[in-house]
C-alpha positions as CSV (number, residue, x, y, z in Angstrom):
1,M,35.7,9.4,78.6
2,K,35.0,11.5,75.6
3,V,32.2,10.6,73.3
4,N,32.5,11.7,69.8
5,F,29.3,12.2,68.1
6,P,29.4,12.4,64.5
7,R,28.7,15.7,63.0
8,A,25.3,16.0,61.3
9,R,26.0,15.9,57.4
10,K,24.4,18.2,55.4
11,A,21.3,16.9,53.1
12,R,22.4,16.8,49.5
13,I,20.5,15.8,46.2
14,E,22.4,12.7,44.7
15,M,22.9,13.6,41.0
16,L,23.5,10.0,39.6
17,P,19.9,8.9,39.9
18,L,18.8,12.4,38.4
19,I,21.0,12.0,35.4
20,D,19.8,8.4,34.9
21,M,16.4,9.6,34.9
22,V,17.1,12.5,32.3
23,F,18.8,10.1,30.1
24,L,15.8,7.7,30.1
25,L,13.5,10.4,29.5
26,L,15.8,11.5,26.6
27,V,15.9,7.9,25.2
28,F,12.2,7.6,25.5
29,F,11.5,10.7,23.4
30,I,13.9,10.0,20.9
31,Y,12.6,6.6,20.3
32,G,9.2,7.9,20.3
33,M,10.1,10.7,17.5
34,L,11.8,7.9,15.4
35,S,9.0,5.8,15.5
36,M,6.7,8.4,14.0
37,A,6.9,8.3,10.1
38,V,7.2,11.3,8.1
39,H,3.8,11.0,6.8
40,R,2.3,14.3,6.0
41,G,-0.4,12.7,3.4
42,L,-3.6,11.6,4.8
43,P,-4.3,8.1,5.8
44,V,-4.8,5.5,2.9
45,M,-4.4,1.9,2.4
46,L,-0.9,1.7,1.1
47,P,0.2,-1.3,-1.2
48,K,2.4,-3.7,0.5
49,S,6.1,-4.3,-0.5
50,V,9.2,-6.1,0.7
51,S,11.7,-3.7,0.0
52,A,9.7,-0.6,0.9
53,S,11.6,2.3,2.6
54,V,10.3,5.9,3.6
55,E,12.7,8.8,1.9
56,K,12.6,11.6,4.7
57,D,14.3,14.4,2.4
58,L,11.4,14.7,-0.1
59,V,9.5,18.1,0.4
60,L,6.0,17.7,-0.8
61,S,3.5,15.1,-0.2
62,I,0.6,14.1,-2.4
63,T,-2.0,11.8,-1.3
64,V,-4.3,10.1,-3.9
65,R,-7.6,8.2,-2.7
66,S,-9.2,5.1,-4.3
67,D,-12.0,7.6,-5.3
68,G,-9.7,9.8,-7.1
69,N,-9.7,12.8,-4.6
70,L,-6.3,14.4,-4.7
71,F,-4.6,16.2,-1.6
72,L,-1.6,18.3,-1.7
73,D,0.0,18.4,1.7
74,R,-3.5,17.7,3.3
75,E,-5.3,20.4,1.0
76,E,-7.6,19.1,-1.7
77,V,-6.7,20.2,-5.0
78,A,-8.0,19.7,-8.5
79,L,-5.9,17.4,-10.9
80,E,-5.8,20.5,-13.3
81,E,-4.4,22.7,-10.5
82,L,-1.8,20.4,-9.2
83,S,1.1,21.1,-11.7
84,S,0.7,25.0,-11.0
85,L,0.5,24.3,-7.2
86,L,3.8,22.0,-7.1
87,S,5.8,24.4,-9.3
88,R,5.0,27.1,-7.0
89,R,5.6,25.1,-3.7
90,S,8.7,24.0,-5.1
91,G,10.0,27.2,-6.3
92,E,13.2,27.1,-7.9
93,S,14.8,24.2,-5.6
94,E,16.4,21.4,-7.4
95,E,16.1,19.5,-4.1
96,A,12.4,19.4,-4.2
97,G,10.9,16.1,-4.5
98,V,7.5,14.4,-4.0
99,M,6.1,11.6,-2.1
100,I,3.3,10.1,-3.3
101,F,0.7,8.2,-0.9
102,A,-1.7,6.4,-3.4
103,D,-4.4,4.2,-2.2
104,K,-3.8,0.4,-3.0
105,D,-7.5,0.5,-4.8
106,L,-6.4,3.4,-7.1
107,G,-6.7,2.8,-10.7
108,Y,-3.2,2.8,-12.7
109,Q,-4.5,5.3,-15.4
110,K,-5.4,7.7,-12.4
111,L,-2.0,7.3,-11.0
112,F,-0.4,8.1,-14.2
113,H,-2.6,11.2,-14.5
114,V,-1.0,12.6,-11.3
115,L,2.5,11.4,-12.3
116,D,2.0,13.4,-15.7
117,E,1.1,16.4,-13.9
118,I,4.2,16.3,-11.5
119,R,6.5,16.1,-14.7
120,K,4.5,19.2,-16.0
121,A,5.6,20.8,-12.8
122,G,9.2,19.9,-13.7
123,L,9.9,17.7,-10.8
124,S,11.6,14.6,-11.2
125,R,12.3,13.2,-7.8
126,V,9.3,10.9,-7.1
127,S,8.8,8.3,-4.5
128,L,5.8,6.1,-4.6
129,Q,5.1,5.1,-1.0
130,A,4.3,1.7,0.5
131,E,3.9,-0.1,3.5
132,A,6.7,-2.6,4.7
133,D,5.6,-6.2,4.2
134,G,7.3,-8.6,6.6
135,R,7.0,-11.6,4.0
136,R,10.2,-12.7,2.6
């Protein structure tokens, strides 16, 4: 009687679990990147707003702390220098815009001094940033 032994199969790497793992990692990293806000400013306590949204296409960020310290893209600047720095950094781009991260305890008048300097620089796209408030 002849006995047929099954031939030894070559070892092979299964691709489906590997592809699943790659897609899982891809989703994880995409989700991680989307959860990071486009916040180039310094950490301040932003005011809360029900309708707050983040504009991601604006170029420059200005952070104003409650003590009046002013930062342009994480570099401390004086209020008098702000308009010249903004016009230099924005160039001739019509797409240039400014995100303002102002502390919630900042005085109204100090904020308007900053807005005046932005207008002197010739920029008209300004976005005041706020934290989203869950209340409705």
